[in-house]
C-alpha positions in Angstrom: 4.5 -12.7 -8.1 6.6 -15.7 -8.9 9.6 -17.3 -7.2 11.7 -19.7 -9.3 14.5 -22.0 -8.1 17.3 -22.7 -10.6 17.7 -26.3 -11.6 21.4 -26.5 -10.7 23.1 -29.7 -9.4 23.7 -28.1 -5.9 20.1 -27.1 -5.5 18.8 -30.5 -6.8 20.9 -32.3 -4.2 19.8 -29.9 -1.5 16.1 -30.6 -2.3 16.7 -34.3 -2.3 18.5 -34.2 1.0 15.3 -32.6 2.5 13.6 -36.0 2.0 16.4 -38.0 3.6 15.4 -40.8 6.1 18.1 -39.5 8.3 16.4 -36.9 10.4 19.5 -34.9 11.1 20.4 -34.7 7.4 16.8 -33.8 6.4 16.5 -31.1 9.0 19.9 -29.6 8.1 18.9 -29.4 4.4 15.5 -27.9 5.3 17.2 -25.3 7.5 19.7 -24.5 4.8 16.9 -23.8 2.3 15.2 -21.6 4.8 18.3 -19.5 5.4 18.8 -19.2 1.6 15.3 -18.3 0.5 14.2 -16.2 3.5 15.9 -12.9 2.3 14.6 -13.6 -1.2 11.0 -13.7 0.2 11.6 -10.4 2.1 12.8 -8.8 -1.2 9.8 -10.0 -3.1 7.3 -8.8 -0.5 9.0 -5.4 -0.2 9.0 -4.8 -3.9 5.5 -6.0 -4.8 3.2 -3.4 -6.5 0.9 -3.0 -3.5 -0.4 -0.3 -1.2 1.6 -1.7 1.7 4.9 -0.7 0.0 4.0 3.0 0.0 4.9 3.1 3.7 8.3 4.3 4.8 10.2 1.5 6.5 11.8 2.1 9.9 13.9 -0.8 11.1 14.6 -1.6 14.7 16.2 -4.4 16.6 13.8 -7.2 17.5 14.8 -6.9 21.1 14.1 -3.1 21.3 11.0 -1.2 22.4 10.6 1.2 19.4 9.3 4.7 19.7 8.9 7.8 17.5 9.5 11.4 18.6 6.4 13.2 17.4 7.9 16.7 17.6 9.9 16.0 14.5 6.7 15.4 12.4 4.5 18.4 13.4 4.6 22.2 13.1 5.8 24.2 16.1 2.7 26.3 15.9 0.3 23.3 16.2 -1.8 22.7 19.2 -0.4 20.5 22.0 -2.1 17.3 20.9 -2.1 15.5 17.6 -3.8 12.4 16.2 -1.9 9.3 15.2 -3.6 6.4 13.5 -2.3 2.9 14.2 -3.3 -0.7 14.9 -2.4 -2.7 18.0 -2.9 -6.1 16.4 -3.1 -7.5 12.9 -6.6 -7.0 11.4 -7.6 -4.8 14.3 -9.6 -1.6 13.9 -7.3 1.4 13.3 -7.7 3.9 16.2 -6.9 7.6 16.5 -4.7 8.0 19.6 -4.5 11.5 20.9 -1.0 12.1 22.3 1.1 15.1 23.4 3.6 16.3 20.8 6.3 16.6 23.4 6.3 12.9 24.1 7.5 9.9 22.2 5.0 7.5 20.7 5.5 3.9 21.6 5.0 1.8 18.5 2.4 -1.0 18.5 3.7 -3.9 16.5 2.3 -7.4 15.7 3.4 -10.6 14.1 2.3 -11.7 10.6 2.7 -15.4 10.1 2.4 -18.0 7.4 2.8 -21.8 7.6 3.0 -24.1 4.6 3.8 -27.8 3.9 4.2 -30.2 1.0 4.5 -34.0 0.6 8.0 -35.4 1.1 7.8 -37.2 -2.2 8.1 -33.9 -4.1 11.5 -33.3 -2.4 12.6 -36.8 -3.1 11.9 -36.3 -6.8 13.6 -32.9 -6.8 10.4 -31.1 -7.8 11.8 -27.6 -7.8 8.5 -26.2 -9.1 6.6 -27.5 -6.1 9.1 -26.0 -3.6 9.1 -22.7 -5.5 5.3 -22.4 -5.6 5.2 -23.3 -1.9 7.5 -20.4 -1.1 5.5 -18.1 -3.4 2.4 -18.9 -1.4 4.2 -17.8 1.8 5.0 -14.4 0.2 1.5 -14.1 -1.1 -0.1 -14.7 2.3 2.1 -12.2 4.1 1.5 -9.6 1.4 -2.2 -10.1 1.5 -2.3 -9.4 5.2 0.0 -6.4 4.8 -2.2 -4.9 2.0 -5.4 -5.2 4.0 -3.9 -3.8 7.2 -2.3 -0.9 5.2 -5.6 0.0 3.5 -7.4 0.0 6.9 -5.0 2.3 8.5 -4.5 4.7 5.6 -8.1 5.0 4.5 -9.3 5.4 8.1 -6.9 8.4 8.5 -8.1 9.9 5.2 -11.8 9.4 5.8 -12.0 11.8 8.8 -9.1 14.1 8.0 -9.6 17.9 8.1 -7.1 20.7 8.1 -8.2 24.3 8.9 -11.8 23.0 8.8 -11.3 21.8 5.3 -11.9 18.1 4.4 -9.2 16.2 2.7 -11.8 14.5 0.6 -13.3 16.4 -2.3 -15.7 15.5 -5.1 -15.3 15.1 -8.9 -16.4 17.9 -11.2 -18.7 15.5 -13.2 -20.6 12.5 -12.1 -19.1 9.2 -13.4 -16.0 11.0 -14.8 -12.4 11.8 -13.7 -11.3 14.6 -15.9 -8.2 16.9 -16.0 -9.9 19.5 -13.8 -10.3 16.8 -11.1 -6.6 15.9 -11.4 -5.7 19.6 -11.1 -8.0 20.1 -8.1 -6.3 17.3 -6.2 -2.9 18.9 -6.8 -4.1 22.2 -5.4 -5.8 20.6 -2.4 -2.6 18.7 -1.5 -0.5 21.9 -1.6 -3.0 23.8 0.5 -2.9 21.2 3.2 0.9 21.0 3.5 2.8 23.9 5.1 6.2 24.4 6.5 6.9 23.8 10.2 6.0 27.5 11.0 2.8 27.4 8.8 4.3 29.0 5.7 5.5 27.8 2.3 7.4 24.5 2.6 10.8 23.9 1.2 10.4 22.2 -2.2 12.9 19.6 -1.2 11.0 18.5 1.8 7.5 18.5 0.3 6.1 19.3 -3.1 2.5 18.1 -2.7 0.9 15.1 -4.2 3.3 12.5 -5.5 1.2 9.3 -6.0 -2.4 8.6 -7.1 -3.8 5.2 -6.3 -6.7 4.5 -8.7 -8.8 1.8 -10.4 -8.2 0.6 -13.9 -11.3 2.5 -14.9 -9.8 5.8 -13.7 -6.7 5.1 -15.8 -9.1 4.6 -18.7 -10.5 8.1 -17.9 -7.0 9.5 -18.0 -6.4 8.0 -21.4 -9.8 9.4 -22.5 -8.5 13.0 -21.9 -6.9 12.7 -25.3 -10.2 12.6 -27.2 -13.0 13.6 -24.8 -14.0 17.2 -23.9 -11.9 18.4 -21.0 -13.3 21.8 -20.2 -15.8 22.1 -17.3 -16.6 25.8 -17.6 -17.7 28.2 -20.4 -16.0 31.5 -20.9 -18.6 33.2 -18.7 -17.9 30.8 -15.8 -21.1 28.7 -16.3 -21.0 24.9 -16.5 -20.3 23.4 -19.9 -23.2 21.6 -21.5 -23.2 18.2 -23.0 -23.1 19.4 -26.6 -20.4 22.1 -26.5 -17.5 20.6 -24.7 -14.1 21.8 -26.1 -11.5 19.1 -27.0 -7.9 19.8 -26.1 -5.3 20.6 -28.8 -3.9 17.6 -30.7 -0.3 17.8 -29.4 -1.5 18.0 -25.8 -4.0 15.2 -26.4 -1.2 13.0 -27.8 1.0 13.7 -24.8 -1.9 12.9 -22.4 -2.7 9.6 -24.2 0.9 8.5 -24.1 1.5 9.5 -20.5 -1.7 7.6 -19.3 -0.1 4.4 -20.5 3.0 5.0 -18.4 3.5 4.8 -14.6 3.2 8.6 -14.3 0.9 11.3 -15.5 2.1 15.0 -15.6 4.8 14.0 -13.1 2.5 12.2 -10.6 2.9 8.5 -10.1 -0.2 6.5 -11.1 -0.6 3.3 -9.2 -3.3 1.1 -10.7 -4.8 -1.4 -8.3 -7.6 -3.9 -8.9 -8.7 -3.4 -5.3 -9.9 0.1 -6.3 -13.2 0.7 -8.1 -16.9 0.1 -7.6 -17.7 -2.8 -5.3 -14.0 -3.5 -4.8 -12.1 -4.2 -1.6 -10.5 -0.8 -0.9 -13.7 1.0 -2.0 -15.6 -0.9 0.6 -13.1 -0.2 3.3 -13.1 3.5 2.6 -16.9 3.5 2.4 -17.1 2.0 5.9 -14.7 4.6 7.4 -16.2 7.5 5.5 -19.6 7.0 7.1 -21.3 4.5 4.8 -22.0 7.0 1.9 -20.0 8.8 -0.7 -21.1 12.0 -2.5 -24.5 10.8 -3.6 -25.4 8.5 -0.8 -25.1 5.3 -2.9 -22.0 4.0 -1.2 -19.3 1.5 -2.4 -21.5 -0.3 -4.8 -22.1 2.7 -7.1 -19.4 5.3 -6.2 -15.7 5.1 -6.2 -12.8 7.2 -5.0 -9.2 8.3 -5.9 -6.6 8.1 -3.2 -3.6 10.6 -3.2 -0.5 10.5 -1.1 2.4 12.9 -0.6 5.3 10.5 0.0 7.8 13.2 0.6 6.3 13.8 4.0 7.1 10.3 5.3 3.8 10.3 7.1 3.0 6.7 6.4 5.4 4.7 8.6 6.1 1.0 8.8 8.2 0.0 11.9 9.6 -3.5 11.3 11.8 -5.7 13.5 15.1 -7.0 12.1 16.8 -10.2 13.4 19.7 -9.4 15.6 21.8 -12.2 14.1 21.3 -11.9 10.4 19.6 -8.5 10.0 16.7 -10.0 8.1 13.1 -8.6 8.3 11.4 -11.9 7.4 12.3 -15.1 9.3 11.7 -18.4 7.6 12.4 -21.6 9.6 11.9 -25.3 9.0 8.7 -26.5 10.8 9.6 -29.3 13.1 6.0 -30.4 14.0 5.8 -33.2 11.4 6.9 -36.7 12.3 8.2 -39.2 9.8 4.8 -41.0 9.6 3.2 -37.8 8.4 5.5 -37.7 5.4 5.5 -33.9 5.1 8.0 -31.1 5.0 6.8 -27.7 6.4 8.0 -24.2 6.8 6.9 -21.4 9.1 7.6 -17.7 8.2 6.9 -14.5 10.2 7.7 -10.9 10.5 6.9 -8.3 13.2 5.8 -4.9 12.0 3.4 -2.0 12.6 1.5 0.4 10.4 1.0 4.1 11.3 -0.1 7.4 9.8 1.8 10.1 11.7 0.5 13.1 9.6 -2.8 12.8 7.7 -2.1 16.1 5.8 -0.2 13.9 3.4 -3.4 12.2 2.4 -6.1 13.5 0.0 -9.0 11.8 -1.8 -11.8 12.4 -4.3 -15.1 10.7 -4.6 -16.6 10.1 -8.0 -20.4 9.9 -7.8 -21.9 7.0 -9.8 -18.3 5.8 -10.4 -16.6 5.4 -13.7 -17.9 3.0 -16.3 -17.0 -0.6 -15.5 -15.8 -2.9 -18.2 
């Protein structure tokens, strides 16, 4: 993530004016920069390659009290009560709220804030790089909070999810590996969990099953290895394949698999590679906590890892966000007026109000890999 300010005469003069000894001129210039760069920060945050941006955005006026009609998200044959996972405050523990489907769910939102400052001398010297890096830090701090909150809500909803007494989390075919059979198993599991509003086959336009896989770099390595490693998990008689007689796939399929594993998608499924995934990584530890402290072999987050799948056509992951009534912006950046002339600083304060919710956990699937994949 990088924000760059162009070195144009207009912007140079604007940055210099921020350091003016005339308080009115300085504050006016600082406010002008905030109004200019606030929408840019919102665009950067909303397009970053992060788990938080897999949520569907629902905008509402900042003065409203938002709510969601749950009847539109659940089957008409379901029981009278459903579970909705959300947080009432930033960093809070996601809770499963049992609510009647005939009612509207009031959305719990919270404010995410960031405050930064830099020495007035940098503005006086028109140090565009310092101002740009300061604004980049604002976006980074907001995105870090969003990412952690999103993982908490989504992984909590996945960890305890069951449909028709079937867990949404399955296990890999081979310890320490993620092979094509596992990929295939996740696709089938996702399709079995998702039905139409009357419990039958869903319309292909409304839901087609798994659309995104969130994985570690090591799992992507396993996908590339499909091109040259044995991929069969069963012999012709149905018994498990042994270490010495695995069958390698045909050359043209192997080439296609290797090429696809270097791209953002694999057999039509989006592959999202995050460094937070993998053994002893942040998201692995969060899932381990919500899953009960152990994965498939009882080793936990230090030795096991998991693959996280989402069906984004369901719009089950929802992010209600407030927009400013005056300018329609999600992210508000304002000049911080707490600094006096003696402090010789220029500051900015940014915030947005949002919530994170999982309205239908049938859109979530996962797979644990015992002993994890090989770490580099």
